[in-house]
C-alpha positions in Angstrom: -155.4 -53.7 230.9 -158.9 -54.4 231.8 -161.7 -54.4 229.2 -163.0 -50.9 230.6 -159.5 -49.8 230.0 -159.3 -51.0 226.3 -162.7 -49.3 225.6 -161.6 -46.0 227.1 -158.4 -46.1 225.0 -160.3 -46.8 221.8 -162.8 -44.5 222.6 -160.1 -41.7 223.2 -158.6 -42.4 219.8 -161.7 -43.1 217.7 -161.5 -40.1 215.5 -157.6 -40.8 214.6 -158.5 -44.4 213.9 -161.5 -43.6 211.6 -159.5 -41.1 210.0 -156.7 -43.3 209.1 -159.1 -46.2 208.1 -161.1 -43.7 205.7 -158.0 -42.6 204.0 -156.9 -46.1 203.3 -160.5 -47.1 202.1 -160.3 -44.3 199.9 -157.0 -45.3 198.4 -158.1 -49.1 197.9 -161.3 -47.6 196.1 -159.1 -45.8 193.7 -156.7 -48.5 193.0 -159.6 -51.0 192.8 -161.4 -49.0 190.0 -158.2 -49.1 187.9 -158.1 -53.1 188.1 -158.8 -54.2 184.7 -161.6 -56.6 184.1 -160.3 -60.3 183.7 -161.7 -62.9 181.6 -161.5 -66.7 182.2 -161.8 -69.1 179.2 -162.6 -72.8 180.1 -163.2 -75.8 178.0 -163.9 -79.5 179.2 -162.3 -82.6 177.5 -164.0 -85.9 177.7 -161.5 -88.9 177.2 -162.7 -92.2 176.3 -161.4 -95.6 175.0 -162.6 -96.2 171.4 -161.2 -99.6 171.2 -163.2 -102.6 171.8 -166.1 -102.7 174.5 -167.8 -99.5 175.1 -167.3 -98.2 178.5 -171.0 -98.0 179.1 -171.3 -101.6 178.7 -171.7 -103.4 182.1 -169.5 -106.4 181.6 -165.6 -107.0 182.8 -164.4 -105.8 179.3 -166.5 -102.7 179.9 -165.1 -102.1 183.1 -161.5 -102.6 182.3 -161.9 -100.5 179.0 -163.3 -97.8 181.4 -160.3 -98.2 184.0 -157.8 -97.8 180.9 -159.5 -94.6 179.8 -159.4 -93.3 183.5 -155.7 -93.9 183.6 -155.3 -92.4 180.3 -156.8 -89.2 181.3 -154.0 -89.0 184.1 -151.5 -89.4 181.2 -153.1 -86.5 179.1 -153.1 -84.2 182.2 -149.5 -84.8 182.8 -148.9 -83.8 178.9 -149.9 -80.2 179.8 -146.9 -79.8 181.9 -144.1 -80.9 179.3 -142.1 -78.1 177.5 -143.2 -79.6 174.3 -146.8 -79.1 175.1 -146.2 -75.6 176.0 -144.3 -74.5 172.8 -147.2 -76.1 170.8 -150.0 -74.2 172.6 -148.1 -70.9 172.1 -147.4 -71.8 168.3 -151.0 -72.7 168.1 -152.5 -69.5 168.9 -153.4 -67.6 165.9 -151.1 -64.9 164.4 -153.6 -61.9 164.7 -153.6 -62.2 168.6 -151.1 -60.5 170.7 -148.8 -63.0 172.6 -147.4 -60.4 175.1 -149.3 -61.6 178.1 -149.6 -65.2 176.7 -148.0 -67.6 179.4 -148.5 -71.5 179.2 -147.6 -71.9 182.7 -150.8 -70.1 183.4 -153.0 -72.8 182.3 -155.0 -74.5 185.0 -155.5 -78.0 184.1 -157.4 -80.5 186.4 -159.1 -83.8 186.4 -162.7 -82.8 187.3 -164.0 -86.5 186.9 -162.5 -89.9 186.2 -162.5 -89.1 182.3 -163.1 -85.3 182.2 -160.3 -82.7 182.0 -161.0 -78.9 182.7 -158.8 -76.4 180.9 -158.8 -73.0 182.2 -156.7 -69.7 181.5 -157.3 -66.0 182.9 -156.0 -63.2 181.3 -157.0 -59.4 181.1 -157.3 -59.9 177.4 -160.5 -62.0 176.3 -158.9 -62.8 173.1 -155.7 -64.3 174.6 -157.6 -66.3 177.2 -159.8 -67.7 174.6 -156.9 -68.4 172.3 -154.8 -70.2 174.9 -157.4 -72.7 175.8 -158.4 -73.2 172.1 -154.8 -74.0 171.3 -154.3 -76.0 174.3 -157.3 -78.0 173.4 -156.3 -78.7 169.9 -152.8 -79.3 171.1 -153.9 -82.2 173.4 -156.1 -83.7 170.5 -153.2 -83.6 168.2 -150.9 -85.3 170.7 -153.5 -88.2 171.6 -153.9 -88.9 167.8 -150.0 -89.1 167.7 -149.8 -91.4 170.6 -152.8 -93.6 169.0 -150.4 -94.4 166.0 -148.1 -96.0 168.2 -150.6 -97.9 170.4 -153.1 -100.7 169.8 -155.3 -99.1 172.4 -157.1 -96.0 171.1 -158.3 -93.0 172.8 -160.5 -90.4 171.8 -160.6 -86.8 173.0 -164.1 -85.2 172.8 -164.3 -81.5 173.5 -167.8 -80.8 175.6 -168.3 -77.2 174.4 -168.2 -75.8 170.8 -165.8 -73.0 172.0 -164.3 -72.0 175.4 -166.6 -70.6 177.7 -165.6 -67.1 178.6 -166.6 -65.8 182.1 -165.8 -62.0 183.1 -164.3 -61.6 186.6 -165.3 -58.3 187.9 -164.0 -56.8 191.2 -166.3 -54.5 193.2 -164.3 -51.2 194.2 -166.9 -50.6 196.9 -166.7 -54.0 198.6 -162.8 -53.7 198.4 -162.8 -50.3 200.1 -165.1 -51.5 202.8 -163.2 -54.7 203.5 -160.0 -52.4 203.6 -161.7 -50.0 205.9 -162.8 -52.8 208.4 -159.4 -54.2 208.2 -157.5 -51.1 209.2 -159.7 -50.3 212.0 -158.9 -53.8 213.5 -155.4 -53.4 212.9 -155.0 -49.9 214.1 -157.0 -50.5 217.4 -154.9 -53.8 218.1 -151.8 -51.9 217.3 -152.7 -49.1 219.7 -153.8 -51.4 222.4 -150.6 -53.4 222.3 -148.3 -50.2 222.0 -150.1 -48.7 225.1 -149.7 -51.8 227.1 -146.0 -52.4 226.2 -144.8 -48.7 226.6 -146.7 -48.3 230.0 -148.4 -45.2 229.0 -151.6 -44.4 230.7 -153.8 -43.3 228.0 -157.1 -45.1 229.1 -158.7 -42.5 231.4 
């Protein structure tokens, strides 16, 4: 098919294509306005070696102290994936909060800097999001304190925020509807061209 034939085909079926796209766009809008607002709770943990030379001191001892703290940060990140940690997090949420949507596997834990860990949880319940992150932070502090009892090298977990930072996540129904409309136009047009080409029907005139 030539470009001119494709243009004629699309022009001939323009009303049908737009009609289908509008229907899908309206459906997407209706669905989008019923999507609840989600909340992202985030806390940052700073791990540093509290034994010996401060990591800020520019000496060999200070350098190796910092390396030890960076390595220990990876260890703490690994603690978040253990079953014991998950159980402690759930138990740590205050009794007044619903646990229906609380899922420890939903915790996103990442090392964002050599000695800084970011802990994030997203939920449609603001209290659950805040409770999960707060409990995860407290659990990590308790586990580090327990590990310090069996190790000569002592580490300290410092929480960089007074409380988890809550960020509402909103979805724009209009934007979702427009994107859906455009995608349906492209998909329907492509499907029409392919179908006409494969069937051999002359609908381009």
